[in-house]
C-alpha positions in Angstrom: 18.1 -9.3 6.4 18.0 -6.6 4.1 19.2 -6.9 0.6 19.6 -4.6 -3.0 17.6 -6.1 -6.4 17.9 -5.0 -10.2 15.4 -5.7 -12.3 15.3 -8.8 -14.8 13.2 -9.2 -17.8 10.2 -10.2 -15.9 8.1 -9.2 -12.8 5.4 -12.4 -12.2 2.2 -12.3 -10.3 4.3 -14.5 -8.1 7.1 -11.6 -7.0 4.0 -9.5 -7.0 2.3 -11.4 -4.0 5.2 -12.1 -2.6 6.0 -7.9 -1.6 1.8 -7.9 -1.2 2.3 -10.5 1.1 4.4 -7.8 2.8 2.0 -5.1 3.2 -0.1 -7.7 4.1 1.9 -8.9 7.1 1.9 -5.2 8.0 -2.1 -4.9 7.9 -1.7 -7.9 10.1 0.3 -5.9 13.0 -2.1 -2.7 12.1 -5.1 -5.8 12.5 -2.8 -7.2 16.3 -2.9 -3.9 17.3 -6.1 -2.2 16.5 -8.0 -4.4 15.8 -8.8 -2.8 12.3 -8.1 -3.7 8.7 -10.9 -7.3 9.1 -7.8 -9.8 8.1 -10.9 -11.1 5.2 -10.1 -7.4 4.0 -6.3 -7.7 4.1 -6.2 -10.8 1.7 -8.2 -8.5 -0.6 -5.8 -5.4 -0.3 -2.7 -8.6 -1.0 -4.3 -9.6 -4.1 -5.5 -6.0 -5.2 -1.7 -4.8 -4.7 -0.5 -8.2 -6.5 -2.7 -7.6 -9.7 -1.3 -4.0 -10.1 2.2 -4.4 -9.2 2.3 -6.6 -11.9 1.3 -5.2 -14.2 2.9 -1.7 -13.4 -0.3 0.1 -12.2 -0.1 1.2 -8.9 0.7 4.1 -8.1 0.7 4.9 -4.2 -1.8 3.0 -2.2 -2.6 4.4 1.8 -3.9 2.3 4.6 -4.7 4.0 8.1 -7.2 5.4 10.7 -8.2 8.4 9.7 -10.8 11.1 11.3 -14.0 11.5 9.4 -14.9 15.2 10.3 -11.8 16.4 8.7 -10.8 13.9 6.3 -7.1 14.1 7.8 -5.0 11.2 8.3 -3.9 9.8 12.6 -2.0 7.0 11.5 -1.1 6.4 7.7 1.1 3.1 5.8 2.0 4.8 2.3 3.3 2.5 -0.1 4.7 4.1 -4.0 5.1 1.5 -6.9 8.8 1.4 -7.5 10.8 -0.1 -10.6 14.0 -0.8 -11.2 17.1 0.7 -9.3 18.3 -0.2 -6.3 15.3 -1.7 -4.3 15.6 -2.9 -0.4 14.0 -5.7 1.0 12.9 -5.1 4.3 11.3 -7.4 7.3 7.6 -6.1 7.4 6.5 -4.8 10.8 8.1 -2.4 13.3 5.2 0.1 13.0 4.4 2.2 15.9 1.7 0.4 18.1 1.6 3.8 21.1 -1.2 5.6 18.4 -4.5 6.4 20.4 -7.0 5.2 17.3 -10.2 3.1 19.4 -12.3 6.5 17.5 -11.5 6.7 14.1 -12.4 4.4 11.4 -9.8 2.7 9.3 -9.2 4.0 5.6 -7.5 3.2 2.2 -7.1 5.2 -0.5 -5.4 4.0 -3.8 -3.7 6.4 -7.2 -3.2 4.7 -10.2 0.7 4.7 -11.9 0.9 6.6 -15.1 1.1 3.7 -16.8 -2.6 2.9 -16.1 -3.8 7.3 -17.0 -2.7 5.7 -20.4 -5.2 2.6 -20.7 -8.0 3.8 -22.4 -11.6 4.0 -21.2 -12.9 0.1 -21.3 -8.9 -1.1 -20.2 -9.3 0.6 -17.5 -12.4 -0.3 -16.3 -11.0 -4.3 -16.9 -8.2 -3.5 -14.7 -10.5 -2.4 -12.5 -12.6 -5.1 -13.0 -10.3 -8.0 -12.7 -9.9 -7.0 -9.1 -11.2 -8.5 -5.6 -13.1 -5.1 -4.9 -14.0 -1.9 -6.1 -13.3 1.6 -4.9 -15.2 4.0 -4.8 -13.4 8.2 -5.9 -13.0 10.6 -3.4 -10.1 13.1 -2.0 -7.4 12.1 -0.4 -7.3 12.5 3.4 -4.8 15.4 4.4 -1.8 14.5 6.4 -1.6 18.5 8.7 0.8 17.9 11.4 3.1 15.1 12.2 5.9 13.0 11.6 7.1 10.9 8.9 9.4 7.9 8.4 11.0 6.5 5.3 13.3 4.3 4.3 11.6 1.0 4.4 10.5 -1.3 1.6 9.3 -4.7 0.1 10.7 -5.7 -3.2 11.2 -8.2 -5.3 12.6 -8.9 -9.0 13.3 -5.1 -10.0 10.6 -4.1 -8.7 8.7 -3.4 -5.5 7.4 -0.3 -2.8 8.6 1.9 -0.1 7.3 2.5 2.4 6.4 5.4 4.4 4.9 6.0 7.8 2.8 9.1 9.0 1.9 9.5 12.7 -0.4 12.6 13.7 0.8 14.8 16.3 
């Protein structure tokens, strides 16, 4: 089922967890196909997304498999926070299952929104401290050559994420 939504006055943690749950469903599909990420980590990722999305602090978050030697994605699911306008709420899933990823490690990379970057360093530390796990800093993996598919998203009450899938050649 697909629908359009407009933002109402308040985007609650319930709304954010709904969107996060859809991303969690995508991550469970990856787990079923490739054995990663772990189910425990999926729950932490879902809660992290919900907390950041609720407060408008999520920029993008990537999940997938990368070649650690070249720091390049082999399969990447990218979710970009989207507020207002016309949002689509699609079914979770519809992920590629044919990629050979056995020799690659699972990886996640997150960027914060402009709203988060305007916070003081102590406010940023407080936000990060409330998240279910701590992220380390690093360089984003590259997407050297492959195909990218967009047009899928998850939303509720006027906020959500747009999903892009990248698969390396």
